Each structure stands twice: as C-alpha cells, then as structure tokens.
N, CA, C and O atoms as CSV, one atom per row, in Angstrom:
chain,resi,resn,atom,element,x,y,z
A,1,MET,N,N,1.029,-0.811,-0.016
A,1,MET,CA,C,0.202,0.331,0.298
A,1,MET,C,C,0.600,1.221,0.190
A,1,MET,O,O,1.263,1.507,1.186
A,2,THR,N,N,0.601,2.122,-0.693
A,2,THR,CA,C,1.254,3.590,-0.878
A,2,THR,C,C,0.680,4.294,0.130
A,2,THR,O,O,-0.340,4.043,0.772
A,3,SER,N,N,1.564,5.349,0.213
A,3,SER,CA,C,1.351,6.534,0.980
A,3,SER,C,C,0.019,7.157,0.596
A,3,SER,O,O,-0.488,7.930,1.409
A,4,ASN,N,N,-0.552,6.931,-0.453
A,4,ASN,CA,C,-1.250,8.115,-1.331
A,4,ASN,C,C,-2.582,6.948,-0.934
A,4,ASN,O,O,-3.684,7.376,-0.591
A,5,GLU,N,N,-2.335,5.674,-1.022
A,5,GLU,CA,C,-3.644,5.256,-0.997
A,5,GLU,C,C,-4.199,4.984,0.352
A,5,GLU,O,O,-5.363,4.775,0.690
A,6,LEU,N,N,-2.851,5.046,1.205
A,6,LEU,CA,C,-3.271,5.008,2.799
A,6,LEU,C,C,-4.055,5.996,3.279
A,6,LEU,O,O,-5.070,5.837,3.958
A,7,LEU,N,N,-3.367,7.480,2.765
A,7,LEU,CA,C,-3.646,8.759,3.057
A,7,LEU,C,C,-5.460,8.811,2.471
A,7,LEU,O,O,-6.315,9.348,3.176
A,8,ARG,N,N,-5.769,8.229,1.240
A,8,ARG,CA,C,-7.242,8.348,0.624
A,8,ARG,C,C,-7.844,7.812,1.659
A,8,ARG,O,O,-8.785,8.418,2.171
A,9,GLU,N,N,-7.366,6.429,2.226
A,9,GLU,CA,C,-8.280,5.898,2.754
A,9,GLU,C,C,-8.831,6.393,4.206
A,9,GLU,O,O,-9.877,6.022,4.739
A,10,PHE,N,N,-7.872,7.325,4.724
A,10,PHE,CA,C,-7.943,8.270,5.714
A,10,PHE,C,C,-8.940,9.208,5.618
A,10,PHE,O,O,-9.712,9.404,6.556
A,11,TYR,N,N,-9.014,9.905,4.410
A,11,TYR,CA,C,-9.684,11.026,3.898
A,11,TYR,C,C,-11.307,10.443,4.048
A,11,TYR,O,O,-12.167,11.162,4.555
A,12,GLU,N,N,-11.554,9.346,3.651
A,12,GLU,CA,C,-12.639,8.518,3.749
A,12,GLU,C,C,-13.214,8.181,4.990
A,12,GLU,O,O,-14.282,8.571,5.461
A,13,LYS,N,N,-12.467,7.492,5.413
A,13,LYS,CA,C,-13.258,7.024,6.814
A,13,LYS,C,C,-13.077,8.273,8.046
A,13,LYS,O,O,-14.066,8.450,8.757
A,14,TRP,N,N,-12.106,8.952,8.255
A,14,TRP,CA,C,-12.128,9.713,9.109
A,14,TRP,C,C,-12.569,11.114,9.587
A,14,TRP,O,O,-12.140,12.203,9.205
A,15,PRO,N,N,-13.539,10.842,10.523
A,15,PRO,CA,C,-14.256,12.301,10.419
A,15,PRO,C,C,-13.257,13.782,10.263
A,15,PRO,O,O,-12.115,14.057,10.630
A,16,VAL,N,N,-14.292,14.509,9.555
A,16,VAL,CA,C,-13.821,15.844,8.838
A,16,VAL,C,C,-12.859,16.585,10.415
A,16,VAL,O,O,-11.763,17.141,10.482
A,17,VAL,N,N,-13.703,16.310,11.291
A,17,VAL,CA,C,-12.900,17.151,12.559
A,17,VAL,C,C,-13.334,16.331,13.558
A,17,VAL,O,O,-14.407,15.729,13.605
A,18,PHE,N,N,-12.148,16.339,14.623
A,18,PHE,CA,C,-12.240,15.167,15.610
A,18,PHE,C,C,-11.412,15.888,16.926
A,18,PHE,O,O,-10.559,16.773,16.865
A,19,ALA,N,N,-11.930,15.239,18.068
A,19,ALA,CA,C,-10.726,15.596,19.379
A,19,ALA,C,C,-9.762,15.061,18.911
A,19,ALA,O,O,-9.704,14.029,18.242
A,20,GLY,N,N,-8.505,16.131,19.432
A,20,GLY,CA,C,-7.248,16.175,19.310
A,20,GLY,C,C,-6.703,14.173,19.477
A,20,GLY,O,O,-6.419,13.375,18.584
A,21,PRO,N,N,-6.773,13.927,21.484
A,21,PRO,CA,C,-6.542,12.757,22.001
A,21,PRO,C,C,-7.085,11.707,20.715
A,21,PRO,O,O,-6.313,10.763,20.553
A,22,SER,N,N,-8.103,11.715,19.920
A,22,SER,CA,C,-8.528,10.686,19.186
A,22,SER,C,C,-7.375,10.059,17.858
A,22,SER,O,O,-7.282,8.964,17.303
A,23,LEU,N,N,-6.636,11.331,17.725
A,23,LEU,CA,C,-5.700,10.837,16.710
A,23,LEU,C,C,-4.551,9.444,17.546
A,23,LEU,O,O,-3.710,8.667,17.094
A,24,ASP,N,N,-4.866,9.597,18.318
A,24,ASP,CA,C,-3.669,8.390,18.501
A,24,ASP,C,C,-4.566,7.010,18.460
A,24,ASP,O,O,-3.971,5.942,18.601
A,25,ARG,N,N,-6.070,7.022,18.258
A,25,ARG,CA,C,-6.407,6.143,18.024
A,25,ARG,C,C,-6.520,5.820,16.357
A,25,ARG,O,O,-5.894,5.004,15.679
A,26,LEU,N,N,-7.420,6.651,16.033
A,26,LEU,CA,C,-7.452,6.858,14.349
A,26,LEU,C,C,-6.093,6.450,13.893
A,26,LEU,O,O,-6.209,5.574,13.036
A,27,THR,N,N,-4.927,6.730,14.123
A,27,THR,CA,C,-3.895,6.215,13.635
A,27,THR,C,C,-3.220,4.787,14.191
A,27,THR,O,O,-2.354,4.133,13.610
A,28,GLU,N,N,-3.807,4.504,15.389
A,28,GLU,CA,C,-3.255,3.345,15.647
A,28,GLU,C,C,-2.017,3.622,16.271
A,28,GLU,O,O,-1.182,2.721,16.193
A,29,ARG,N,N,-1.670,4.747,16.927
A,29,ARG,CA,C,-0.441,5.256,17.698
A,29,ARG,C,C,0.413,5.208,16.971
A,29,ARG,O,O,1.489,5.251,17.568
A,30,ALA,N,N,0.556,5.100,15.370
A,30,ALA,CA,C,1.835,5.635,14.267
A,30,ALA,C,C,2.087,7.374,14.658
A,30,ALA,O,O,3.172,7.888,14.928
A,31,TYR,N,N,1.038,7.911,14.608
A,31,TYR,CA,C,1.200,9.325,14.857
A,31,TYR,C,C,0.548,9.767,16.443
A,31,TYR,O,O,-0.674,9.689,16.570
A,32,ARG,N,N,1.213,10.130,17.385
A,32,ARG,CA,C,0.849,10.515,18.516
A,32,ARG,C,C,0.013,11.706,18.792
A,32,ARG,O,O,0.288,12.567,17.956
A,33,TYR,N,N,-0.914,12.115,19.637
A,33,TYR,CA,C,-1.347,13.774,19.431
A,33,TYR,C,C,-0.655,14.078,20.379
A,33,TYR,O,O,-0.777,15.299,20.471
A,34,ARG,N,N,0.374,13.529,21.584
A,34,ARG,CA,C,1.348,14.327,22.436
A,34,ARG,C,C,2.543,14.688,21.083
A,34,ARG,O,O,2.692,15.908,21.017
A,35,THR,N,N,3.138,14.162,20.347
A,35,THR,CA,C,3.741,14.604,19.218
A,35,THR,C,C,3.339,15.660,18.266
A,35,THR,O,O,4.111,16.473,17.757
A,36,LEU,N,N,2.199,15.590,18.089
A,36,LEU,CA,C,1.668,16.978,17.588
A,36,LEU,C,C,1.649,18.046,17.960
A,36,LEU,O,O,1.833,19.079,17.316
A,37,LEU,N,N,1.383,17.883,19.236
A,37,LEU,CA,C,1.331,19.306,19.845
A,37,LEU,C,C,3.086,19.256,20.381
A,37,LEU,O,O,3.120,20.399,20.835
A,38,ASN,N,N,3.639,19.044,20.473
A,38,ASN,CA,C,5.163,19.046,20.735
A,38,ASN,C,C,6.111,19.722,19.238
A,38,ASN,O,O,7.194,20.294,19.109
A,39,GLU,N,N,5.190,19.350,18.444
A,39,GLU,CA,C,5.728,19.995,17.223
A,39,GLU,C,C,4.881,20.650,16.778
A,39,GLU,O,O,4.984,20.747,15.555
A,40,ILE,N,N,3.821,21.316,17.316
A,40,ILE,CA,C,3.356,22.526,16.884
A,40,ILE,C,C,3.932,23.792,18.011
A,40,ILE,O,O,4.110,24.962,17.675
A,41,SER,N,N,4.153,23.260,19.336
A,41,SER,CA,C,4.860,24.455,20.053
A,41,SER,C,C,6.023,24.615,19.442
A,41,SER,O,O,6.454,25.753,19.252
A,42,ARG,N,N,6.691,23.538,19.049
A,42,ARG,CA,C,8.079,24.300,18.402
A,42,ARG,C,C,8.085,24.463,17.386
A,42,ARG,O,O,9.110,24.195,16.759
A,43,GLY,N,N,6.583,25.147,16.514
A,43,GLY,CA,C,6.840,25.892,14.934
A,43,GLY,C,C,7.057,24.913,13.825
A,43,GLY,O,O,6.921,25.302,12.665
A,44,GLU,N,N,7.434,23.480,14.127
A,44,GLU,CA,C,7.093,22.525,13.035
A,44,GLU,C,C,6.310,22.596,12.361
A,44,GLU,O,O,6.466,22.796,11.156
A,45,ALA,N,N,5.079,22.434,13.010
A,45,ALA,CA,C,3.386,22.059,12.609
A,45,ALA,C,C,3.211,23.178,12.714
A,45,ALA,O,O,3.847,23.976,13.403
A,46,PRO,N,N,1.861,23.456,11.687
A,46,PRO,CA,C,1.168,24.699,11.564
A,46,PRO,C,C,-0.023,24.495,12.746
A,46,PRO,O,O,-0.621,23.429,12.891
A,47,ARG,N,N,-0.227,25.509,13.434
A,47,ARG,CA,C,-0.885,25.386,14.508
A,47,ARG,C,C,-2.517,25.700,13.705
A,47,ARG,O,O,-3.523,25.719,14.414
A,48,LYS,N,N,-2.602,25.906,12.367
A,48,LYS,CA,C,-4.367,26.121,11.544
A,48,LYS,C,C,-4.582,24.486,11.570
A,48,LYS,O,O,-5.721,24.293,11.143
A,49,MET,N,N,-4.215,23.753,11.761
A,49,MET,CA,C,-4.407,22.337,11.714
A,49,MET,C,C,-5.436,22.068,12.798
A,49,MET,O,O,-6.332,21.258,12.560
A,50,ILE,N,N,-5.359,22.848,14.279
A,50,ILE,CA,C,-6.270,22.520,15.530
A,50,ILE,C,C,-6.897,24.112,15.608
A,50,ILE,O,O,-6.406,25.221,15.398
A,51,VAL,N,N,-8.177,23.649,16.001
A,51,VAL,CA,C,-9.145,24.589,16.601
A,51,VAL,C,C,-9.618,24.519,18.004
A,51,VAL,O,O,-9.830,23.396,18.462
A,52,LYS,N,N,-9.815,25.556,18.748
A,52,LYS,CA,C,-10.341,25.223,20.087
A,52,LYS,C,C,-11.791,25.233,20.348
A,52,LYS,O,O,-12.557,25.970,19.726
A,53,GLN,N,N,-12.223,24.292,21.406
A,53,GLN,CA,C,-13.621,24.080,21.400
A,53,GLN,C,C,-13.615,24.752,23.205
A,53,GLN,O,O,-13.479,24.070,24.221
A,54,GLY,N,N,-13.769,25.955,23.139
A,54,GLY,CA,C,-13.967,26.216,24.709
A,54,GLY,C,C,-12.524,26.714,25.643
A,54,GLY,O,O,-12.071,27.837,25.418
A,55,GLY,N,N,-12.168,26.243,26.192
A,55,GLY,CA,C,-11.187,26.643,27.235
A,55,GLY,C,C,-10.008,25.431,26.607
A,55,GLY,O,O,-8.837,25.800,26.508
A,56,ARG,N,N,-10.301,24.309,26.288
A,56,ARG,CA,C,-8.872,23.699,26.624
A,56,ARG,C,C,-9.076,22.153,26.054
A,56,ARG,O,O,-8.519,21.090,26.327
A,57,LYS,N,N,-10.204,22.549,25.072
A,57,LYS,CA,C,-10.330,21.079,24.261
A,57,LYS,C,C,-10.037,21.490,22.828
A,57,LYS,O,O,-10.697,22.442,22.413
A,58,ASN,N,N,-8.808,20.713,21.673
A,58,ASN,CA,C,-8.519,20.814,21.043
A,58,ASN,C,C,-9.201,19.999,20.056
A,58,ASN,O,O,-9.557,18.844,20.291
A,59,LEU,N,N,-9.459,20.841,18.499
A,59,LEU,CA,C,-10.522,19.626,17.703
A,59,LEU,C,C,-9.139,19.683,16.402
A,59,LEU,O,O,-8.655,20.764,16.066
A,60,ILE,N,N,-8.772,18.649,15.938
A,60,ILE,CA,C,-8.024,18.511,14.459
A,60,ILE,C,C,-9.008,18.502,13.436
A,60,ILE,O,O,-9.984,17.752,13.448
A,61,ILE,N,N,-8.779,19.254,12.633
A,61,ILE,CA,C,-9.067,19.617,11.166
A,61,ILE,C,C,-8.589,18.445,10.226
A,61,ILE,O,O,-7.398,18.553,9.934
A,62,ARG,N,N,-9.290,17.242,9.627
A,62,ARG,CA,C,-8.635,16.115,9.032
A,62,ARG,C,C,-7.991,16.551,8.179
A,62,ARG,O,O,-7.186,15.697,7.808
A,63,ASP,N,N,-7.891,17.599,7.558
A,63,ASP,CA,C,-7.363,17.306,5.758
A,63,ASP,C,C,-6.202,18.359,6.126
A,63,ASP,O,O,-5.195,18.374,5.418
A,64,ARG,N,N,-6.326,19.296,7.285
A,64,ARG,CA,C,-5.225,19.721,7.429
A,64,ARG,C,C,-3.907,19.004,7.598
A,64,ARG,O,O,-2.835,18.980,6.993
A,65,PHE,N,N,-4.579,18.259,8.986
A,65,PHE,CA,C,-3.951,17.611,9.470
A,65,PHE,C,C,-3.097,16.608,8.524
A,65,PHE,O,O,-1.897,16.369,8.659
A,66,LEU,N,N,-4.119,15.974,7.361
A,66,LEU,CA,C,-3.286,14.635,6.858
A,66,LEU,C,C,-2.684,15.711,5.792
A,66,LEU,O,O,-1.640,15.205,5.381
A,67,GLU,N,N,-2.864,16.837,5.235
A,67,GLU,CA,C,-1.773,17.338,4.235
A,67,GLU,C,C,-0.600,17.505,4.675
A,67,GLU,O,O,0.300,17.130,3.923
A,68,TYR,N,N,-0.189,18.141,6.077
A,68,TYR,CA,C,0.540,17.937,6.842
A,68,TYR,C,C,1.658,16.564,7.023
A,68,TYR,O,O,2.830,16.591,6.647
A,69,TRP,N,N,0.931,15.307,7.733
A,69,TRP,CA,C,1.119,14.457,7.934
A,69,TRP,C,C,1.597,14.177,6.493
A,69,TRP,O,O,2.778,13.890,6.299
A,70,GLU,N,N,0.804,14.244,5.584
A,70,GLU,CA,C,1.708,13.493,4.031
A,70,GLU,C,C,3.327,13.978,3.488
A,70,GLU,O,O,4.067,13.219,2.861
A,71,LYS,N,N,3.622,15.159,3.810
A,71,LYS,CA,C,4.547,15.706,3.445
A,71,LYS,C,C,5.791,14.835,4.509
A,71,LYS,O,O,6.810,14.471,3.922
A,72,LYS,N,N,5.723,14.645,5.445
A,72,LYS,CA,C,6.108,13.697,6.512
A,72,LYS,C,C,6.997,12.098,6.278
A,72,LYS,O,O,7.992,11.496,6.681
A,73,LEU,N,N,5.735,11.948,5.254
A,73,LEU,CA,C,5.107,10.214,4.865
A,73,LEU,C,C,6.778,10.199,3.993
A,73,LEU,O,O,7.235,11.218,3.476
A,74,THR,N,N,7.518,8.819,3.980
A,74,THR,CA,C,8.313,8.498,3.085
A,74,THR,C,C,8.110,7.030,2.672
A,74,THR,O,O,7.691,6.311,3.580
A,75,ALA,N,N,8.330,6.423,1.443
A,75,ALA,CA,C,8.272,5.243,0.967
A,75,ALA,C,C,9.190,4.843,2.105
A,75,ALA,O,O,10.188,5.493,2.414
A,76,GLY,N,N,8.740,3.589,2.786
A,76,GLY,CA,C,9.556,2.303,3.495
A,76,GLY,C,C,9.918,1.101,2.103
A,76,GLY,O,O,9.209,0.603,1.228
A,77,GLU,N,N,11.490,0.977,2.490
A,77,GLU,CA,C,11.602,-0.321,1.623
A,77,GLU,C,C,11.453,-1.762,2.852
A,77,GLU,O,O,11.873,-1.978,3.989
A,78,VAL,N,N,10.794,-2.346,2.059
A,78,VAL,CA,C,11.123,-3.840,3.143
A,78,VAL,C,C,11.831,-4.657,2.472
A,78,VAL,O,O,11.879,-4.766,1.247
A,79,ALA,N,N,12.589,-5.450,3.540
A,79,ALA,CA,C,13.593,-6.041,3.046
A,79,ALA,C,C,13.597,-7.728,2.472
A,79,ALA,O,O,12.765,-8.317,3.162
A,80,ASP,N,N,13.949,-8.265,1.916
A,80,ASP,CA,C,13.554,-9.096,1.196
A,80,ASP,C,C,14.610,-10.376,1.779
A,80,ASP,O,O,15.780,-10.650,1.510
A,81,ASN,N,N,13.506,-11.056,2.782
A,81,ASN,CA,C,14.443,-12.182,3.360
A,81,ASN,C,C,14.295,-13.588,2.440
A,81,ASN,O,O,14.207,-14.653,3.050
A,82,GLY,N,N,14.273,-13.582,1.218
A,82,GLY,CA,C,14.194,-15.118,0.634
A,82,GLY,C,C,15.002,-15.342,0.061
A,82,GLY,O,O,15.103,-16.455,-0.456
C-alpha cells in the first residue's frame, strides 16, 4: 500500500473534525497527539490544523492534518528475506 492509498483511505474513513486525543486511536498510535502538540509548540507544524472548542479542548481538522502528515511520510523499503 502506498502512502497515497493510505491517505486516501484516511480521508474517506476519518471524520472531518475530531478531538485531539482521538489521533492516537485513529492512527493506531503511528502518530501520537502529544507529538503533534510538541511539533506545533516548536513551530514545526502549522497551528491552523487545530481549533479550540471552549477553553481547553482541541479539535483537529482532518484535511489540514493529513496534508501536513503527507509531507512527513516517505516510502519504506521492505527487506527481502527470501
């Protein structure tokens, strides 16, 4: 499965907006919410992918997050053990 196929599946299955801590579950911990918050605080990730609900709850905008994550994904090579 290519990264494009994987991302297309996320676009189809994930809600348009979701609570920040849900990121761990949606990615099966491949991308941690805490990591995203750290990247945003260091200025490595754009703040525009998160909106506030009330005083504390962060909501992640799916399309903005996936656009950012796509830039970080690279095709992995699988070792041939045969």
